[in-house]
C-alpha positions in Angstrom: 76.6 -30.8 -55.7 77.6 -27.5 -54.1 76.5 -27.0 -50.5 75.5 -23.4 -49.5 74.5 -22.2 -46.1 72.0 -19.2 -46.2 71.6 -16.8 -43.3 68.3 -14.9 -43.0 66.5 -13.1 -40.3 63.3 -15.1 -40.9 61.9 -17.6 -43.4 58.5 -19.1 -44.3 55.9 -18.8 -42.9 57.2 -15.4 -41.8 57.8 -13.8 -45.1 58.1 -10.6 -47.1 59.2 -10.0 -50.6 62.8 -11.0 -49.9 61.9 -14.4 -48.5 59.5 -15.1 -51.4 62.3 -14.2 -53.9 64.7 -16.5 -52.2 62.3 -19.4 -52.4 61.5 -18.7 -56.0 65.2 -18.8 -56.9 66.3 -21.8 -54.8 63.3 -23.9 -56.1 64.8 -23.4 -59.5 68.3 -24.5 -58.6 67.7 -28.2 -58.0 71.4 -29.1 -58.4 72.4 -27.1 -55.3 72.1 -28.1 -51.7 70.8 -25.3 -49.4 70.7 -25.1 -45.6 69.1 -21.9 -44.2 69.7 -20.7 -40.7 67.3 -18.1 -39.3 65.7 -16.8 -36.1 62.6 -18.7 -34.8 60.8 -15.5 -33.8 57.4 -17.2 -33.4 56.4 -20.1 -31.1 55.2 -23.3 -32.6 57.5 -23.3 -35.6 59.6 -26.4 -36.3 63.3 -26.3 -35.3 64.2 -27.9 -38.7 62.1 -28.6 -41.8 62.3 -28.9 -45.5 60.7 -26.1 -47.5 61.1 -26.4 -51.2 64.7 -26.9 -52.0 65.9 -25.5 -48.7 66.4 -27.2 -45.3 65.4 -24.6 -42.7 67.0 -24.5 -39.3 65.5 -22.1 -36.8 67.3 -21.0 -33.6 66.0 -19.2 -30.5 63.0 -19.4 -28.2 60.2 -18.4 -30.5 60.4 -14.8 -29.3 61.0 -11.5 -31.3 64.3 -11.1 -29.6 65.6 -14.3 -31.3 66.9 -12.1 -34.1 69.4 -10.5 -31.7 70.6 -14.0 -30.8 71.0 -15.1 -34.4 74.7 -14.1 -34.7 75.5 -16.4 -31.8 73.0 -19.3 -32.0 72.9 -19.2 -35.8 76.7 -19.5 -36.2 76.8 -22.3 -33.7 74.0 -24.1 -35.6 75.7 -23.5 -39.0 79.0 -24.8 -37.9 77.3 -28.1 -37.1 76.0 -28.4 -40.7 79.4 -29.5 -42.0 81.6 -28.0 -44.7 80.0 -25.4 -46.9 81.2 -24.4 -50.3 79.9 -20.9 -49.6 77.6 -18.8 -47.6 74.8 -16.5 -48.7 73.2 -13.7 -46.7 69.7 -12.5 -47.4 70.2 -8.8 -46.7 72.8 -7.0 -44.7 70.8 -7.1 -41.4 70.8 -9.8 -38.8 71.5 -12.5 -41.4 74.4 -10.4 -42.6 75.9 -10.0 -39.1 75.5 -13.8 -38.7 77.3 -14.5 -42.0 80.1 -12.1 -40.9 80.6 -13.9 -37.6 80.6 -17.3 -39.4 83.5 -16.1 -41.6 85.5 -15.4 -38.4 85.4 -19.1 -37.7 85.7 -20.1 -41.4 87.8 -17.3 -43.0 88.3 -19.0 -46.3 84.5 -19.3 -47.0 83.2 -17.5 -50.0 80.4 -15.1 -49.1 77.5 -13.8 -51.3 75.5 -10.9 -50.0 72.1 -10.2 -51.5 70.5 -6.8 -50.9 66.7 -6.6 -50.8 66.4 -3.7 -48.3 63.3 -1.6 -48.8 63.2 0.9 -45.9 65.0 4.3 -46.1 68.8 3.5 -45.9 69.3 5.9 -43.0 67.1 3.6 -40.9 69.7 0.8 -41.2 72.5 3.0 -39.9 70.2 4.1 -37.0 69.4 0.5 -36.1 73.0 -0.5 -36.2 73.9 2.4 -33.8 77.3 1.8 -32.3 77.6 -1.4 -34.3 77.6 0.5 -37.6 81.3 -0.4 -38.1 80.3 -4.1 -38.1 77.5 -3.3 -40.5 80.0 -1.8 -42.9 82.3 -4.8 -42.4 79.6 -7.1 -43.8 79.9 -5.3 -47.1 83.7 -5.2 -47.0 83.9 -8.9 -46.2 81.5 -10.0 -49.0 83.1 -11.7 -52.0 80.1 -10.9 -54.2 77.1 -8.6 -53.9 73.8 -9.2 -55.8 71.5 -6.2 -55.5 67.9 -6.1 -56.8 68.3 -2.5 -58.1 70.9 0.0 -59.1 70.0 2.0 -56.1 71.0 -0.8 -53.7 74.1 -1.6 -55.8 75.3 2.0 -55.3 74.6 1.7 -51.6 76.8 -1.4 -51.4 79.7 0.6 -52.9 79.2 3.4 -50.5 79.2 0.9 -47.6 82.6 -0.4 -48.6 82.1 -3.3 -51.1 85.2 -3.3 -53.2 83.9 -5.2 -56.2 81.2 -4.4 -58.8 77.7 -5.2 -57.5 75.7 -7.4 -59.8 72.2 -6.2 -60.4 69.7 -9.1 -60.6 66.1 -7.9 -59.7 63.3 -9.8 -58.1 60.8 -11.3 -60.4 57.2 -12.1 -61.1 55.3 -15.4 -61.4 54.6 -14.6 -65.1 52.1 -17.5 -65.6 50.0 -16.6 -62.5 49.9 -12.9 -63.0 49.3 -12.9 -66.8 46.4 -15.3 -66.6 43.4 -13.4 -68.0 40.0 -13.2 -66.4 36.7 -12.8 -68.1 34.8 -9.4 -68.0 32.1 -11.2 -66.1 34.5 -12.4 -63.4 36.0 -8.9 -63.2 32.6 -7.3 -62.7 31.8 -9.9 -60.1 35.0 -9.1 -58.2 34.3 -5.4 -58.2 30.7 -5.9 -57.0 32.0 -8.1 -54.2 34.3 -5.3 -53.1 31.3 -2.9 -53.1 32.2 -0.9 -56.2 29.8 0.3 -59.0 30.5 -0.5 -62.7 31.6 3.1 -63.5 33.9 3.5 -60.5 37.6 4.0 -61.2 39.6 2.0 -58.8 43.0 3.0 -57.6 44.4 -0.3 -56.1 47.4 -0.9 -54.0 49.0 -3.9 -52.3 51.3 -2.6 -49.6 52.4 -3.0 -46.0 50.4 -0.3 -44.2 53.4 1.8 -43.2 54.7 5.3 -43.7 57.2 4.3 -46.3 54.6 3.1 -48.7 52.6 6.3 -48.8 49.2 4.8 -48.4 48.0 7.9 -46.6 48.9 9.9 -49.6 46.8 7.6 -51.8 43.8 8.1 -49.5 44.3 11.9 -49.5 44.6 11.9 -53.3 40.8 11.1 -53.5 40.1 14.6 -52.2 41.4 15.9 -55.5 39.5 13.5 -57.7 35.8 13.1 -58.7 33.6 11.0 -56.5 33.7 7.9 -58.8 37.4 7.5 -58.0 37.8 4.9 -55.2 40.7 3.2 -53.4 41.1 -0.5 -52.8 43.8 -1.2 -50.3 45.2 -4.7 -49.6 47.6 -5.3 -46.8 48.2 -4.9 -43.1 50.8 -3.1 -41.0 51.6 -0.8 -38.1 49.7 2.2 -39.6 46.4 0.3 -40.3 44.4 2.0 -37.5 45.8 5.4 -38.3 44.8 5.0 -42.0 41.3 4.0 -41.1 41.0 7.0 -38.8 42.3 9.3 -41.5 39.7 7.9 -44.0 36.9 8.7 -41.5 38.3 12.1 -40.7 38.4 13.0 -44.4 34.9 11.8 -45.1 36.1 9.1 -47.4 34.7 6.0 -45.8 32.4 5.3 -48.7 35.3 5.6 -51.2 38.1 3.5 -49.5 37.9 -0.2 -49.1 40.4 -1.9 -46.7 40.8 -5.6 -47.5 43.3 -6.4 -44.8 46.1 -9.0 -45.3 45.4 -11.3 -48.2 47.3 -14.3 -49.4 49.7 -13.9 -52.3 47.6 -16.3 -54.4 44.6 -13.8 -54.1 46.6 -10.9 -55.4 46.1 -11.4 -59.2 42.3 -11.2 -58.8 42.6 -8.2 -56.5 44.7 -6.4 -59.1 42.4 -7.4 -61.9 39.5 -5.7 -60.1 41.4 -2.3 -60.2 41.9 0.2 -62.9 45.3 1.8 -61.9 47.9 0.6 -59.5 49.3 3.2 -57.1 52.1 3.1 -54.6 53.5 6.5 -53.6 56.6 5.1 -51.9 59.0 7.2 -49.8 61.6 4.5 -50.2 61.8 1.2 -52.2 64.5 -1.4 -52.8 62.8 -2.3 -56.1 59.0 -2.7 -55.7 57.7 -6.2 -56.7 54.1 -5.1 -56.3 54.5 -2.7 -59.3 55.9 -5.5 -61.4 53.0 -7.8 -60.5 50.5 -5.1 -61.4 52.3 -4.5 -64.8 52.1 -8.2 -65.5 48.3 -8.2 -64.8 47.9 -5.4 -67.3 47.4 -2.3 -65.1 49.0 1.0 -65.7 51.1 2.0 -62.6 51.8 5.2 -60.7 54.9 5.4 -58.6 57.5 7.8 -57.2 61.1 8.3 -58.5 62.7 6.8 -55.4 65.0 3.9 -54.7 64.8 1.1 -57.3 61.5 2.3 -59.0 63.2 4.1 -61.8 64.8 0.8 -62.9 61.4 -0.1 -64.4 59.2 3.0 -64.4 59.9 5.4 -67.1 57.4 8.3 -67.0 55.0 8.1 -69.9 56.4 4.8 -71.2 56.0 2.1 -68.6 54.1 4.1 -65.9 53.4 7.6 -64.6 55.5 9.3 -61.9 54.0 11.1 -58.9 56.0 12.9 -56.2 56.5 11.6 -52.6 54.3 13.2 -50.0 52.2 14.9 -52.7 48.6 13.5 -52.9 47.6 16.1 -55.5 50.4 14.7 -57.9 48.8 11.2 -57.5 45.5 12.7 -58.6 47.0 14.4 -61.6 48.7 11.2 -62.6 45.5 9.2 -62.3 43.6 11.8 -64.4 46.3 11.8 -67.0 46.0 8.0 -67.4 42.2 8.0 -67.5 41.8 11.0 -69.8 44.5 10.0 -72.3 43.3 6.6 -73.7 46.4 6.3 -76.0 48.7 6.8 -73.0 46.9 4.1 -71.0 47.2 1.6 -73.9 50.9 2.3 -74.2 51.6 2.0 -70.5 49.8 -1.4 -70.4 51.5 -2.7 -73.5 55.1 -1.6 -72.6 54.7 -2.5 -68.9 53.6 -6.1 -69.7 56.4 -6.5 -72.3 59.1 -5.3 -69.9 58.0 -7.7 -67.2 58.0 -10.7 -69.6 61.4 -9.7 -70.9 63.3 -9.0 -67.7 61.4 -10.1 -64.7 60.6 -13.8 -65.1 61.9 -16.0 -62.3 63.5 -18.6 -64.6 66.0 -16.1 -66.0 66.6 -14.5 -62.6 67.3 -17.9 -61.0 69.7 -18.7 -63.8 71.6 -15.4 -63.3 71.9 -16.0 -59.5 73.0 -19.6 -60.1 75.8 -18.2 -62.3 76.8 -15.8 -59.6 77.0 -18.6 -57.1 78.9 -20.9 -59.6 81.5 -18.2 -60.3 81.9 -17.5 -56.6 82.7 -21.2 -55.8 85.4 -21.5 -58.4 
């Protein structure tokens, strides 16, 4: 059995899409032994525990600054875990720096770098600051790069990776998100959210931050008839600003904020909507789009980052433009007014997700990357 040490900034219960993807993959690789080293970040979390197929080791003092200590405390902890056949970094951030430092002590160790970054790429250079040369060295030291989109694969090459990045996307829990609900259950959900039967619901599941364009979704209602409403699931640093914006624009009766909801609730939230919208300014891939497609919703997205990997305008979704609320409104009207278009988007979107974005196939591909790396 191969032993792999994974370096990540955080892990469950502190999760985003990258951490969820890692668990989905490692749970499907039972013949591998995984230790994961991450920053503690939050008080009360166990120093070590088993989560799925991964033994998690948290270092630090339960404070946000633990991530800055990760390259020191994390390497010290990893070196005590015994010989590793390889190391695996979840993103090129704090975990990537930690993996790089580990290779200074264990220079013959094979190193897989997974890219899941979703913020604008210039943000990572800004955060690295004077340590940008070390950020680039993470890419140059990696023996293999797995990127969730072509966009991130091209970034790896620009950052100095000498090989060919392998594109393996994130996936969708096909069974969970394709499970149908009855018309009666859907009507009940919509009533529970305060919507009328003839309302047209633009739904999104997003971190409430600038990069996800939630403010543009809200503003798009100004260009749409009154029966168009917005259902927003998520929390984030811009939550208060978005609620103020909604009030200022006189849209309080047309926008419903759900706050943060568990991932298990997401299928029903999506089923209650009519169109999924995420007007991203940047996107590594966009798992929320894939989940909406699996549910059977037509999607609206921007041509940025990894979104064009799955969204072909007029085939698997409809494009809008970043920072252009009126283009969101035009896209929504196009879907609603062209019934044949809506049917095509739903059919082709669902087929694409089932063909390319199931976790079983994705885990098999990443397992092959790890296997080839260890040879």
